[in-house]
N, C-alpha and C positions, 0 to 999 in steps of 0.2 A: 602579681600577688593580689591585686584588687582590680575587679572589672565591673564597670557599670555598663549595662547593655540597654540602651533606649529607656532609661529611667524617666518616668513621668509621675507627677503627683499633683492631684487637684484637691482643693478644699471647696466643695461646691462648684461654683463657676470660676473660681480663682485658680489659675494654673501657677503653682509654686515652682515646679521644675518641669521643663518641656523637652523630652527626648535627649537626655544627657547620656552620652557614651564616653567612657574614659577608661584607660588602662594604666594602672600604677605598677611598675615593675619592682622587683625586690631591691631594697636598699635605696630606692628613689624617694625624694621628698616632693610632693605635688601640692600646690595650693589652689583653693577655690577663692578667687578674689572678687570683691564687689561690694556695693553698698548694702545697708540693711534692706531685706526684702528681695534680694537678688536670687535666693533659692539655695544658698550655701548650707545653712543649717538644716534645711529640709532634706538635702542629699545625705548629710551626715546621719540624721535621725533615721532615715530609711536604711542606711547601712547597718545601724545598730539594732534594727528590728523594732524600733519604736513607732514606726508608721507603716501602714500598708501602702503599696505602690504598684504601678504598672511597669513592666520591664523585668530585668533580672540583674541581681548583684551577686558576684562570686568573690570569695576570699580564699586564696589557697586552693582553688578548684572546688570549694564547697559553696552550695547555694545558700545565701543569707536568709532566704525565706523558708526553705524546706529543712535546712540544717542549722538553724539559728544558734542553738546551744553550742555546737562545735565551732561555729564561726566566732562567737563571742569569746571563746577561749584563746583565739588568736589575736584579739584586740586589746589594747590598753587605751583608755578614753579619758581625756581631760575636758570637762565641760566649760562653758562660758561662765555659768553661775555655779559657785561652789556651795555645798551643803554638808556641814560637819556637825557633830555633837560638840559644842563649845567647851563643855566641862570635862570631856574625855581627854586624857593625856595624848600627846603626839605619838609616842611609841605605842601606847595602847590602841590608838586608832589604826596605826599601821599593822599591828598584830591582828586586829579584828578583820581588816581587809585580807590579810594573808590567810586567815581561816576561811573566809568566804571564797577565796580563789584556790583553796587547797594547796597553797604554797607553804614551804617550810617556815616555821616560826622565825628562824634566823634571818629569813629574807626581809622581815620587817625592819630590823636594825640596819641591814645592808642597804635597803632602799632609802632610808633617811640619810645615811652617809653619802649615798650617790648624789643626792640633791642638796647637800650641805646643811642638813638639819640635825646631825648627830648630837650636837651640844644642846639642842632644844628638846631632846626626847622626853624629858620629864615635865615640860610645860603643858598646861592645858591648851588645846587647839585655839580656844578663844583668846589666848594671850599672844598668839602669833600675829605678825604684821600681815598685810594683804599679800605682799610678795612671798612671804614664807608659806602662807596657806596655798598659794599657787604652786610653789615648789613641792609642798606636801602632796597636792593633787597629782603632780607629775610622778612623784615617787610611788604613789599608790597605783597609778596606771602601769608602772613598770615592775611592780612587785612580783608578778608571776613570770616575768621575762617574756612577754608576748612578742612575736615578730613584727607586729604592726602597731603603730601609735596613731591615734585619731585625736585631733585637737580642734575645738570650736572656739574661734576668737580668743586664743590663749592669753593675750596680754591686754585685753580691752579695758580691764579695770585697774591696771597697774600704773604707777608713776614711772618717770623716765628711768630712774636708777634700777627699780625692780624689774622693769621691762628688759633692760640690758642684761641683767643677771639671768633672767629666765631664758632669754634668747641664747645666751652663751651655753646654758645647760642643754638646750635643744640641739645646738650645733654638735655638742659632745655626743648626745644620744644618736644623732644621725651618723656621726663618724664611727660609732660602735656597730653600725650595720642595720639599724632599724629602718623599716619602711614607714614613711610618714605621709599622712593625708591631713591637711589642716585648712581651716577657713580663716580669712583675714581681710581687713580693708586697710591695713597699714603697710605702706610700701617698704619700710625698713625691715619688716618681718619677711617679706617676699625676697628681698635682696639677700638677706642673711641666710635663709634656709632653703628656699624653693629651687629645685632643679628646673621645674616646669610649673607654669601657672595657667589656669583657665579663668578668663575674665567672664563673669556672669552678670547678667542684667535681666530682671523680670523673668527669671526662670530659664533664660536662653544662654548658651555659650556664645559670646561675641568674638572672642579672640583666644588663641592658644599661643604661648611663646615661652621662651626661657625666662626664669625669674629675673635674671640680670638685665633683660631687655624690656621689662614691663614699663618702666618710667619713660623711656624714650619712645616706645611704641604708642603710648597713650598721651605723650606730650605733657607729662606731669612735671610740675615745678614746685619748689619750696622756696621760702624766703629766709635769708640770713641777714641779721642786723649786725653790722660791724661798728665797733667803738674804737675811736682813735683820738689823738689830740685835735682840738678844734682847728688849730692852724693848718692841719694837714688835710682837712676834709675836702676842700675844693680840688686840691691836686689829686687826692685819692679818687674822687668822683670822675675826674677827667681820665685818669688811667683806666678805670673800670669801663667807662663808656667806650674808650678807644679800643679796649680788648673785646668788645662785643657783648658785654654784660648789660642786662636791663637793670639799671640802678638809679636811685635818687636819694636825696637827703631826707632823713626822717628824724626830726627832733635832734637828739644828741648823737646820732649815728647815720650810717648809710645803709639803706635797705637794698639787697641784691637778690635777684631771682636766679636760682640755679637748679640743675637736676638734683634729685634727692641724693644721689651717690657722689655729688661733686661739691658738697658744702664747704670743703676746705680750699677749693680752687681759687676763689677771689682773694683769700688771705695769702696764698702763695704768690699770686700776681702782684699784690701790693708789697710783699716782702722783697720781691725781685726789684721793685722800684724804690726800695729803701724807705717805705712808708710803714711805720709800726702800727700794728693792730693790737690794742690792749685787751679786748674782750669781744665775744660775739654771742648772739642769741639766735636760736632757730625758731622762727615765728610759727 
C-alpha cells in the first residue's frame, strides 16, 4: 500500500533521512520509532508532499511526487500539533472538513460518533479537552474514509487517561481494516498498535522487528514502585530478588525494573507469596 524507495532528505549539510526503504502492506500497522531528530517526521512530511526529497514514494501504486493530489485522497492525517478554530463548533468543524474533502455532509456527524464526540457536537472546539481535540483530529482524518491513516506522534501531548482512550480508538480503526503508518517514541504505543517497527536514529534505520519484540530487542526497562504494609517490605524485597528482579527499597515502597509489557509480573509474584500489594506507580 505504501512504498518508500531509497528516501533521502537533506537540509543543507544535515541529513535528516538517509536511504529509507520501507513497504507497508494493506491492513498493516507500521511504526517509525526513535528519539526527536531521528527522521521520523521528515519521512511523514515527505509522504504528505510537504517536502521535496530524493528517492520515490508510492501509495496505492501512485507516485506521491508526480500524483500528489490523487495520493492525498488516499490518506488521513493526524499531526502532532493541532490547529483548529477555537470558536467554531465541533460539528461545524467536522462539516467544514467534509466539504473540503468532498465527503457527504452526514459523514461529519458519523465521524464524531466514531470517535466518541457526538454529545459534544454543539461545543466550540476551544471548550474541548486536549484528549477530545485529539479524538476530533482522528475523526477528521477518517471523515472521507481513506484507506491509509498517517499519524505523527499522536499521543505526545496527552495525559495517561487520554492516551489510553486514544490508543483504544486506534486499535478499533486498525481492526476495521485501515493501513496505518505512525511515528512514536512511546513503547506502549508500539506494543498496542504496531505489527512492525523501524527503529530510526540520526536518519538511519538501525533495526526492524515486530512491535511486540521492540522492548526486548533494545533491552528497554521501566520502573514500577510497589506499595505494601511496612512490615512486609523486607520479605517482599527478598522474594523479588530471589525471583531474579532488579529491586530495591525506595522510600515508602519497593522499586522494581521490568520490561514494559510485564509491569504486573512482580505483583503476581508477591501475591503468590501471600504478600499484599496495596498500590503501584509506573515511574
